[in-house]
N, C-alpha and C positions, 0 to 999 in steps of 0.2 A: 646285242650283237645282231646285225641285219640278217634276216633269213636267207639261207641258201635256195637256189632255184631247184624246183623238183620236177619233174614230169611225174671079254675073258682075257684081260691083261692088255699087253701092248701089241699083240698079234694082229695084223691088219684083219679087219673085219671081212675084207673080200676074199680072204682065204676060206671062210666058212661058206659051205655049199648053200646056194639060195635057189628057189625056184624062180625061173625067168621065163616061165611059160607064156604063150600068146595069151590073148584075152583082152584085147584093148577096150572091149566094152565095159571093163571095170575101172580103167584109168580114166577118170573124168576130164575130159578136154574142154577147155573154155576158148572162146574165139577172143579177138582183140577187145570186142565191144562187151564181153561178159561180165555179169555181175558177181559179187563176192558169193562164195558158197554159203548156203543157208543152213539150217539145221539147229537143234537145240544142244547137240552134244559139242562141248568145247574141248579141243585136244589139249593135253598138258604143254606141248611144245610145236611150234610150226617151223618146220625146216624149209629154208628158202635156198633154192639152187638156180642161179643163172646159167644158161646155156647158150653157147654160140660156138657151133663148129668145134664141138668136143666129143663128137660121136665115139672115137676110140676110147673114151674114159667114162661116159656118163653110167654105163651099167656097173662099173666097179663102184662108182660113187654111190649109187642108189643100193646096191647090194650091201655096202658098209652101213647105210642108215637102216635098212630093214633087219640087219643082225644086231641092232642095239638091244641091250638088256631092258631098256625102257621100251614099252610098246604103245605108250599113249601119245602119239604124235600124228601130224599130217605133214606131207611133203608136197611142196609147192615148186614145180619146175618152170621157169620162165624162159621158153625159147625165144631168144632175141633175133629171130630171122635166120636161123641156121640153115645151111644148104648141104650139109654132109649126112643127113639122114639121122642125126641124134634124136630129134623129137619123136621119130617113129620108133627108136629103141625105147623111149620112155613109154610110149604107147603100148609096148608089147608086154609090160609088167601087168600081173593080175592082181595087184594089191589095191584095194579101194581107198587106201589112205594117200595114194599118189594122185596129184592133180597136175595136169599140163595146161599151161597158159601160153598161147602164141601171140607174138606181136611182131611188127616190122623192126628191123635193126635199128636201135636207138642207143645202145650203149650199155656196158654192165651196171651203171648206176641206175638207169631207168629199169632195167630188168628186176634189179633187187628192190627197188621201191615198189615196183608193180607186185612183187611178191609180198612185201609188207602190207600194202593195201589189202591183198586177198587173204592174209593170214587171220586165223581166228583164235590161235593161242595167245595167252598172255605173255609168253616168252618166245622170242624168235631166234633160232639158231641159224647160222649161215654156213654154207659149204660150197666151195667152188667145185664145177663139175669135173675137174681132173685131180681132185684130192679125195682123201677118204677119212673115215674115223676108226678107230678101235672100238670094240663093242661096248665099253663103258662110257663112251664120250657123254651121251646125253645124261646118263645117270650121275655122273661126276658134276655135270653143269647144274642139274636140279638140286643136288645136295648143296653145292655152292650157293645157289641162290637162296635156299632155305637158311643157310648159315649167315649169309650177308645180304639181308633183303634191301639195305640201303645202297647198294652199288648200283651204278649206271650200266655196266657191262660186266660179263663174266667170260673168263677165258681159261683154256687149259693149256697145258705144255703141248709141244708137237715134235715130231720126228721128221727129218729131212731125208727123203728117198731120192737119192743121186742116181743111181741105176739098179738094175735088177738085183745086184748083190751087195750094194752099199746104202746102208741107212745109219745115220747119226743123229745125236741130240745136238741142238744148236747151243751156243754158249749164252747163257742167260746172265743178267746183272748179278754181281756178288751180293748186292743188298737184298735180292729175294732169297729168303730162308730156304734151305735145302729140302729135298723130299723127306718126308710126306707132307711138308707144309701146306696149307691152303689158308686164304684169308684175303684181306684187303692189302693192296700194294701201299706202301708208305709213299711212294712217288712214282706215279706211272710215267711221268715225263723224264725223270731222271733214270728209271730203269730202261726206257726206250732208247736212251742215248748210250748207257754204259753196257749194253748186252743186246742180244736178239730181242725183237719186239715181244712183249708179253701178251699182246693182242694182235691177231691177224684174221684175215676174212674167212678162213675155213675152220677156226676153233672157237669163234666167239658166240655168245648169245646175249641179247639185249632185250629188256622188257619193252613191249610194244608201245608202252606210253611214253617211254624215253624216245625211241624213234619217231613217235609222232611229234613230241615236243621240238626234237631237232630237225623235223622236216626231211628225215631220210639222208640219203647220200646226194652229194652235189653232183649234179649231172653235166656240169660244164667242164669236167676233166676226165681224161681217159687214164691217167696215172695219179696215184696218190689219193683217189677219191675215198678209199677205205680208211687210210691213216687219217684223213681229214675228219671223218666221222668219229673215229675213237678219240681224237684229239678234242673235238668239241665236246664230246661226253664227259672227258676227263677234266675239262675246265669246270664242270658243275657237279659231277659226281665222283666218288671214289670208284676204283676199278678192283675187280676180285680176280684171283688167279688161284689155281690149283694144278698141281703136277699130275693128277690123276685123270684117267680118260683121254689119253692123248689123241691128237689127230695126226694124220700123216700127209706131209706137203711133198707133192712130187716135183722135183726141180727138174727131172728129165722129161716131163711132158712137153708136147710141142704146142705152139700157138699160144704162148703165154705173154701177156701184156708187158711184164717186165723185160721181155727180150726185144721189144721194139726200139729200133734206133731212130727216134724221131726228136725233133727239138721240143722242148717244154719251157715255156716262158717262165712259169713260176709253180712251185708246189702248192696244191690246194690249201693246205694248212696254214701257209705263210700268211695269206690273206685273212683267213679265219681268226688266227692269233692276233694279228695286227688290229682287225676290227674290235676283238675283245679287249685288248689292252687299251686302245684309244677310247672305248666305252667305259672303262673302269671296272669290267667285269671279271678280271683275273684276281683272285684272292691274293694278297700280299706274299703269302707263304708259297705260292706256286710261281711267282713272276720270274725268279732266277731259272727254275728249271724249264719254265715254257720258253724263255728267251734261248736258252741253249738248245732246246728241242728245235726250235725255229732255225737256228743257225745250222743244225745237223741236216735239215730239209734244204736249206739253201746250198750247202756243200754238195748234198746228193744230187740235187738237180743240175748243179754246175758240172759235176762228173758226167752226168748223162748227156748233157749238151756238148761236152767235149767229144763224147763218143759219136754224136749225131753230126760232128763237123761244124758246130757253131760256137767258136770260143767267144764270139761278141755277146751270145746270150749267158754263157758261163761267167763272163766278167760282170755283166749285169746282175746276176744271181748273187754274187759275191760282194758286189759294191756296198750293200748295206749289211753285210754279215758281221755280227759282232759276237765273239765267243771267248770264253776263257778256258773251256776244256779242250776244245777241238781246233786250237789255232794252228797246230801243226798240219792238219789236214786242210784247213783253209788256205794257208800260204803255199802249200804244195799245189793245190788246184789252181790257186791264183798264177803261180809261176807257168803252169802249164797252159793256162788260158791266154798267156802273152806269147806263146810260140806259135808259128804257122800251123794251121789245122793239119796239113800233110805230114809235117814233121812229128806232130804229136801222135798221129795214128801209126806212123812207122815206129816210133819209140814204144808205142804200146804193144805192138805186134812182136817186138823182140823181147819184151820183158815176159818172163816166166817165174817171176817171183812169187813164192808161196804166200797165200794170205791177201794177195791183191784182190779187190773187189771185181765183180763182173762189169763194173762201168769202165775198167780198164784204167782208172786212175791209180797210179803207184800208191800203195800205202795206205789207201782208204780202207778202214776196217769194215769187215761185213756188217756190224751193226749199225754203220753210218749210211747204210743203203736200203731202199725200200724193198718190201717183199713183193708188191704187186705193181 
């Protein structure tokens, strides 16, 4: 496949008191031109946090990392041109394990890739600046890595924080054995279609050698770039999952990419999968589930384009969509793509049907839409 372009239980860890004293002299700050941190001590895990105008949340995210039961880690915060003072908040931590890298605004993929380049650990864990971890998250990931060394990515379950008083567990595929199971998923693509994604950008860890092999995140997309990387990894490696060490995904946070109402020509993984299929790089046993997963992304992007007032793009997304499992969602979206955009938006605004996706497409199930 052608290489992509690169440039203590489930209580939130943020509830654990953490020192946030000033002392920015201890927080190592790198300029855009800085070199990778030297030294002979290699941390067990490198934690990469992209930061762009998430000032209200970055302290919570960092406190959740510092509260981990595992202490052998480094934290690399890549400030992607923030203008809200978030980088200064990072500099206020007095922990020498935290490094701050600054660069001009180039997007979340470029920020994550910069963090990967700076990472010294053999395992790289990702956390978005507006999410957090429960205290056993890194411990659970390391135990999973030791149990399943052949995996290309490791993920924990997560909780959805919808507001200050509401937190819930997403609905995972019934094919994933119930708690306290952990191990290799029998089919990542099938599980990602039939339930909430088992891998997402705030609860995953990937061996650095695998990230280098994949050439990191695709920088040509602002939406679905993380799903694209997990999919490319899953085409070549098994994916491991554990119910232990949950992360917390804050859906109530502001300035989230998934809330942008902008046209998207194509989901990033659709091209990746098509290239792999044409090159004969998809194992026969994965072919059907990969095709269904591609269809789910095409339907998802079609629904987002309807939200953005671009039914023409939605029709284009659905034109090549072939699916056996999701045909109802496909035809529902296709019908909506053939009514005037204004009429669609009016219809969406009148609907309050429970279970409708945030894309506004009636009847599209939550697991058929992207997380970021």
